[in-house]
PAMI-921354 format. One line per field, with one value per residue: residue in one letter; x negated, z, y negated of N, C-alpha, C in turn. Coordinates in steps of 0.001 Angstrom, whole numbers, plus 500000, padded with zeros to 6 digits. Atoms other than C-alpha are relative to their C-alpha. Example, Ala and Ser with C-alpha at 12.3 -4.5 7.8 and 13.67 -1.06 7.14 Angstrom:
! PAMI-921354
residu = (a s) .
n.xx = (499110 500820) .
n.zz = (500000 499940) .
n.yy = (501190 501190) .
ca.xx = (487700 486330) .
ca.zz = (507800 507140) .
ca.yy = (504500 501060) .
c.xx = (499100 500770) .
c.zz = (500000 500730) .
c.yy = (498800 498910) .
END
This chain:
! PAMI-921354
residu = (m g r i y v d k y t g r l e r t d v y l v r l i l r d g t v i e d l e p r r l f p v t n e s m f i t l l d r d e r e v a f v r d l e e v d e e s e r v l l d c f n e y y m i p q i t a l l e c s e k f g s l k w k v e t n r g i v s) .
n.xx = (499190 499762 498628 499409 499064 498930 499219 499374 501024 500777 499187 498590 499550 498725 499558 499851 499263 499481 501099 501206 500119 501062 500727 500474 500959 500035 500829 499295 500157 498783 500238 498692 499699 500509 499017 500222 499774 500370 501010 499614 498747 498884 499069 500397 499490 500361 501447 500857 499353 500967 499472 500742 499843 499438 500877 499888 501134 499581 500422 499771 499573 499282 500190 498761 498993 499905 501060 499656 498864 498699 499628 500838 499495 498744 500368 500533 498925 499103 500676 500005 498635 499785 500997 499879 498585 499625 498535 499379 498980 498705 499147 500509 498969 500200 501248 500118 501316 500369 501365 500607 500052 498719 499706 498942 499457 499585 499651 500823 499623 500481 499390 500057 501327 500166) .
n.zz = (500269 498802 499776 501105 499587 500986 500228 501325 501036 499965 500150 499605 499250 500330 498959 500510 499011 498942 499387 500817 501167 500981 500332 501381 500113 501289 500954 500353 498949 499231 498728 499569 498629 498984 498999 499509 498570 499481 498955 498891 499281 500830 500130 501182 500947 501402 500188 499527 500289 500464 500798 499537 500761 499204 498857 499210 500258 500723 501389 500505 498979 500459 498994 499807 500994 500970 500996 500945 500862 499347 499938 498975 498709 499739 499724 498634 499046 499965 499210 498602 499467 499603 499035 498725 499673 498621 499917 498962 499245 500057 498924 499128 500010 498869 499268 498930 499357 499561 499472 500108 501395 500562 501371 500539 501323 500428 501396 500569 501364 500883 499606 498583 499607 498580) .
n.yy = (501172 500791 500467 500749 501045 500017 501213 499928 499964 498755 498796 500051 498826 499369 499072 498642 499220 500863 500741 499925 500865 499759 501220 500026 501090 500688 499245 498770 498998 499753 499314 499479 499563 500911 500416 501351 500221 501314 500011 500852 499786 499545 501118 500757 499012 500193 500012 498912 498719 499005 498892 498833 498759 498896 499764 501235 500896 501192 500045 501353 500951 501193 501048 500747 499649 501089 499827 498932 500325 499837 498581 499368 500482 499296 498612 499939 500296 498837 498961 500424 499914 498609 499535 500712 500086 499697 499993 500822 499279 500684 499502 498939 498974 499106 500192 499011 499971 498668 499977 501327 500464 500415 499610 500844 499744 501338 500246 501066 500395 498931 498740 499621 499520 499655) .
ca.xx = (842270 842519 845643 847908 849614 852989 854498 856373 853075 851589 854547 858159 860100 862895 864951 864783 866476 868089 864734 862330 861091 858913 856246 855618 852493 851957 849295 851865 850692 853634 853459 856361 857950 856988 858807 859184 858895 858882 855818 855995 857663 860742 862683 860710 862792 861428 857674 854998 856469 854330 854893 853852 853176 854393 851385 852349 849295 849722 849558 850924 852015 854569 853625 857003 860255 860189 857085 858780 861329 865058 865594 862658 863974 867435 865855 863930 866945 869135 866563 866324 870127 870127 866909 867518 871290 872631 876254 878519 880611 884271 885830 884803 886723 885248 882662 881411 878547 876684 873569 872960 873209 875988 877613 879656 881928 882406 883997 881699 882046 880341 882515 882753 879483 878607) .
ca.zz = (535682 538244 539573 536844 537502 535777 534351 531162 529264 530327 530313 530987 533140 532274 534807 534323 537502 540677 542168 539265 536532 533445 532848 529192 528770 525952 524376 524120 527175 529003 532673 533855 537228 539214 542436 543124 546798 548552 550625 553954 554840 553448 553992 551141 548579 545372 545959 546429 544817 544412 541842 543225 541370 542598 544935 546450 544969 543781 540005 539375 541239 540685 542451 541968 540232 538546 536618 534884 532062 532921 532119 534312 537150 536833 536787 540006 541762 540781 542218 545425 545799 545961 547908 550589 550757 554311 554727 556673 559441 558934 561657 564635 564284 567120 569842 572139 574572 575218 577368 577209 573407 571679 568539 566463 563537 561576 558395 556191 552906 551429 553125 556468 558279 561572) .
ca.yy = (969149 966335 964684 963308 959985 960046 956877 956000 955823 959168 961576 962369 964824 967252 969176 972948 974206 972885 971845 972345 970022 970267 967622 966787 964719 962261 964515 967370 969327 970919 971885 974042 974827 971742 970873 967155 966158 962831 962126 960331 958141 959877 956637 955056 956933 955441 955705 958370 961477 964573 967319 970705 973950 977367 977615 974233 972514 968961 968790 965317 962217 959441 956232 954545 955492 952081 953235 956210 956168 956145 959840 960926 958768 960366 963854 963175 961639 964610 967041 965012 964886 968679 969260 966626 967170 967066 968190 965857 967436 966579 968741 970901 974173 976255 975893 978660 979162 982389 982724 978971 978749 976873 978209 975806 976529 973324 972121 970052 968238 971355 974013 975838 976580 978327) .
c.xx = (500247 501464 500452 500959 501038 500657 500543 498995 499261 500839 501437 500384 501347 500352 500221 500799 500453 498905 498764 500058 498852 499375 499476 499112 499971 499193 500632 499852 501301 499623 501363 500065 499350 501134 499692 500341 499583 498927 500449 499649 501142 500999 499651 500317 499494 498493 499354 500691 498944 500727 499114 500228 500524 499156 499939 498749 500512 499389 500083 500625 500713 499863 501311 500979 500152 498966 500296 501180 501308 500408 499195 500449 501274 499731 499503 501098 500987 499390 500041 501394 500324 499058 500187 501453 500256 501521 500506 501097 501279 500950 499269 501119 499935 498699 499978 498584 499743 498529 499274 499859 501392 500129 501184 500444 500599 500413 499132 500529 499509 500574 499829 498652 500018 498569) .
c.zz = (501320 500116 498823 500590 498900 499987 498576 498855 499939 499797 500412 500663 499481 501121 499378 500933 501086 500584 499115 498801 499121 499709 498578 499861 498587 498949 499595 501017 500791 501258 500579 501513 501068 500924 500455 501491 500358 501060 501094 499709 499041 499782 498814 498789 498571 499738 500534 499905 499442 499194 500264 499094 500932 501220 500934 499928 499203 498603 499473 501097 499323 501097 500344 498904 498942 498882 498983 499143 500712 500153 501076 501391 500379 500372 501437 501028 500108 500822 501488 500620 500445 501128 501378 500447 501439 500075 501134 500680 499976 501096 500792 500128 501234 500682 501133 500543 500467 500385 499790 498582 499524 498576 499543 498655 499561 498541 499532 498635 498972 500394 501491 500295 501481 500392) .
c.yy = (499269 499612 499148 498975 499843 498625 500081 500059 501339 501253 499781 501311 500474 500960 501370 500899 499028 499120 499912 499057 500475 498638 500127 498772 499437 500768 501334 501114 500110 500777 500352 500207 499129 499595 498583 499898 498588 500177 499038 498561 500342 498861 499106 500873 499852 500057 501278 501361 500947 501071 501206 501198 501097 500354 498794 499130 498817 499995 498571 499155 498829 498959 499311 500391 498917 500140 501093 499557 500332 501459 500723 499577 500743 501460 500136 499755 501156 501138 499652 500086 501417 500413 499367 499852 500426 499963 499108 500810 499175 500474 501085 501022 500889 499650 501025 499970 501419 499963 498667 499473 499650 500506 499162 500544 498669 500014 498838 499618 501024 501366 500266 500655 500345 499733) .
END
């Protein structure tokens, strides 16, 4: 099977886990456990999305989020919000240096991290 281009006419996506989706093609074929990832440049958030299998091989490709149905777009954005989540530091609680390495203990919007 070659690369599948996903749009609202060829298939739809369902979220099955924090980072995983299921691709349901128009002909009824179901492909499970795909990981959506943005390709470079990462700053172009709505275009060039690959769907990788467990062996990190590309199975399908989304050219642009505008080409998929609303539910599939929401599914991809929800996965990306978790996968590309970067905690924001809200407070520096501790800072120490040992052998030239700094160790910080910080409070973030997702909890305390060292």
